[in-house]
N, C-alpha and C positions, 0 to 999 in steps of 0.2 A: 407621557409615561413610557411610550415605546422608545423614544430617544434616550431616556434615562436608563431603561433596561438594557438597551444595546450598548450604551456607554460603559455600564458596569461590566458587561461581558467582554467588551474590548479591552478594558483595563486588566481584567483577569487573564485574558489571552496574552497580552504583552508580558505580564508577570510570569506566566507559565513558560513562555519562550526564553526569557532571561534566566530563569532558574534551571531549565533544561540545559541551556548552553553553558551555564556556570558549572553545573555538576559534571558535564562531559569534559569541560576544559580542565577542571581540577584533577579529575581521575586520570586523564591522559598525561597530565604533567607529573603525577607521582608514580606512574608506572616505571618499572626498572628499564634501564637503557638510556643512552645519551644520543639524542637526535643529531647533535653536532658531529659526534664520532661516526655516525652512519653516513653523514653527508661527506665528510672529508676523508673517511677511510681509516683503517687501523694504524697507518704509518704516520699520521699527522702528529706534529709536536704540540706541546702545551701552549706555546704562543699562538700558533695557528688556531687551536681550539678556542682559546680565550678571545681572539679577535673575531672569529665567526660567531661565537656566542653573543658577543657584544653587538655585532651587526644585526643579528636576528632578534635582539632585545631579550634574550633568555637570561641575562644577568640582572634584569629588573625584578622588583617584587612581583608576586604572582597577580596581585590585583591590578597593577599597572599593565601587565601583559594581557590580562583579560579585557580591560577597557580598550587597549590598543587593537586587540584582535576584533572585538565587536565593531569598533569604528571602521576598521579596514574592511570588514565583511560587508557592512552597509554600503560602502563606497565601491564595492565590486572587486576589492583586492583580497582574494581568498587564500593567497599563499602560492607556493610553488611546490610541485611534486618532483622531488629530486630523483625519484626512482625512474620516472618516465621522461623527465626533462621538459614537462609541459606545465603551464599554469593550471591550478586546480579548477578554476572557473571554466576554462576551455574544456578540460576533461569531463567535468560534470555536465556541461552543456551538450557535449557530443553524445553522451551516453543517456541523458535524461529521457529523450523520446522513446527509446526502447523500453525503459522501465515504466513510463506512463502508458504505453500501449499494452504492456503485459498487465499492469494493474487495472486498466480499463476493462479488459476482457475477463480478468479474474472476477471483478466485481459484477460484471454483467452476467456471467455464468452463475455466480452465487445467488444473485437476486432472482433471475428467471427460474433457476432450479428450486429455490426456496419457495417461491410463490406457487409453482405448479404442485410440488409435493405437499406443501402445507394445506392447500385447498383439497387435494386428494385425500390426505390423512384425516381431515375434519369430515369430509364427505363419508369416508369409511371409518368413522370413529370407533375405536376399540375392536377393529377387525384386522384381518391380515395385512393390508397395505399400511394401516396406521402403525402397527408394530414394526413393519419393515423399514418405513421411513424414519421412525424414531431411532431404531438401531443404527441406521446410516448416519443420523445426526450425531449420535454419541460417538461413533467411530471417527467422524470428521473432526470433532472437537478434541478428541484424545490422541490423534495421530500426528507425530511430528512431520512438518512439511518435507524435510530432507529425506526421511524414511519413505514417505509416500512417493516422492519423486524418484528415488532409486528403484522402488518396486514397480512403478509405472514404466520406467525405462526397461527393466528386465522383461516385463510382460509384453508391452506393446511394441517395443523396438527389437529386443533380442529374440524373443520366442515367436511372436506373431508377425513381426515385420510389417505392420500396417501403418506405422508412423515413422517419420525421420528421427535420427538420433540427435544428440546435443551438438549441433553444428552451427548454432547461432540463429539469426532471424530468417535466413534463406539458405537453400542448398547451394553447393558449389556449382557455378555455371549459370545460375538463375540471375538475370539482371535485376538490379534494384530499381524501383519505380522513380520517376522524377519527384524531387522533394517539394511537396505542397503542404501537407499537414505534419510531416515527419512520422506518421503512422503508415507502415508499409501496406497494410490492408486497405486503408482509405485511399492512399495515393495510387495503389494499383487499380482500384475501381475507377477513380477519377480519370486516370490515364488510359483505361481500357486494356491493361495488361492482366488478363484473367489468369494466365498461367502463373504469374508472379503472385497474384492474390491467393490462389489455391495453395501454392507452396508456403506462403507466409502464414496462412491460416493453419496448415498442418503443423508447422513449427510452433505455433502459438498454443495449440490445443492442450498438449500435456502440461507445459509450465503454467498456463492460465488455470487449468482445472486443479492442479496441485496447489497453487497459491490461493485460489478461491475456496478450497475445501473447508477450511476452518470458518471462513465468513459465511459459507452456506449453512453450516450447522448452527451458528448463532442466529442467523436470520430465520431459519426454519423454526427453531424453538420459539422465537419471538412472535412470528406470524401465526403459528399454530395456537399458542395460548391466547393471542388476541382474537383469532377467528372463533375459538370456542366460546369466548365471552359474547361476541357479536351475534352468533347464530341463536342464542337464547333470548335475544331482545324481541320485544313485541312486534316491531315493524317488520321483522322477518316473516312472521306468521301472516301479516297483512299482505306482503309481497306474494306469498304462496297462495293466498286466497284470491288474488287477482289472476291466477292462471299461469304464473311463471313456474317453470320446472325448478327442481332443487339445484341443478347446475347453474341455471340462470340467476337464481337468487344469490348463489355463492359468489359468482364472478361480478355481477352487476351491483350488488348492494353490500354483501358481507365483506368482500375483499377491499373495496375502497374505504370502508369504515374501519378496517383493521390495519391500514398502512401507516397511520399517524405515529404509533409507537416505533415503527421501523424507521421513520425519518430521524427520530432522536437517536436510536441505536445505530443507525447507519454511520454516524460520525465516528463511532468507536472502531469501526472496521478499518479505518485508515491506519491505526496503529498496528493491527494484525497484518495488513498488506505490506507496510513498510518493513516490519520486523521479518516477515516471512520471505520477502523478496531477496534479502541478503543470502539466505541459504538456497532458495529455489533457483535464483540466477546462477549460482555456483554449480549446482547439480546439473542444470541444463545448458551450461556454457552460454548463458544469455548475456549479450554485451551491454548490460545496463549498469546503473550506479551501484546496485547491490554487489555485483561481481567486482567492481572497482574497489569497494570498501574492503572486501575479503582480501584482495590482493595487497591492498595498502596495509592491512593489519599484519600480514605475514612478513612484510619488510619494514614494519614499524614506521610507516609514513602516516603519522597521526594527523597531519593537516587535512588530509582527505576525510578522515573519520570525523574530525571536528565539524567540517563543512556538512557532512552527511547528517550528523546529529542535529545541527542547527536547522538545516533544510527540512528534516523530518518533523521537528517540533513546529516549524512554521506551517507546514502542510497540515499537520494534525489540528493545530489550533485554528487555522483558517477554515478548514472544513467544518469543525464543530461550531465555529462562530456563525457560519452561514446556516447551519442546522438550527442553532438557537434563534437566529433571526427569523427563519421561516416558522419555527414553532411559536414564537411570540406573535407573529402575524396571523397564523392559522388559529391558534387556541387563545381566546380572550382571557381564560382563567389564569394564564401565566402572567398577564399584565396586572392582575389584581393583587394588592397587598394581602399578606396572610391574615 
């Protein structure tokens, strides 16, 4: 039964990736603008344009172009970025670690912040802290990431001057750590470069907090509602009767039993992090894949955008597939037929 359930989810995941890539491929093909003209320049003649269009396969029907593109993508041929003069795969590979490090810390800040504030809100239910944290969750869900990023730069960089500006992953003159995990913070710790670690962490703080803000609001509301249901269960009264304090029962028993819905909802956060990274990396001049996508859109280099959409769909589906697999293993009710 477990194998069958996972097989159904795997089939749905593959279909989702194909549909997402197809929609992105078609939309980018019907947008105004001639990519061949952008490659050869405004002075190219009609024969040169026709020859280049034939060489790129753009004179083929769109369904043949799509099949060719997917086959080439699977084999590692993601196309060529004519704006930078580099293969798209090499560009994405070089920038991906910066995006992964930013996303990791954004999710970490969102999860830790949501757990702490949700427990405090339920402990002080319908009191001042509860109202304050709920207002913060509404603010985080309703605030655009690019606006939050700009406000954070104005407050913490321009006026207070406590954090570095949008200068990338490290300040000028700070040596990069040896490449071990491609995460500057991890590599700096492993190599003992504590100055580099502090500088990398200071550069990560604002963009990670900005990117994880919406995820925090979602996780907070999910955990708070789940905790409110758990604290009313009979076993919580039994725990209190054994001499445990209210804080002990919250962290030892209520919180572990409330995290299961967050496992399912956590997969949805990947879409928020991917979508938000495009704007956040641009605001903070973060040298990740999101910034590359914005630069490619401005010069109509749609090959990079197509690769980003397909990678995003793969990441989203893969994470949710893992979440579904964990949920099937954890909760036997999911394996039972309706």
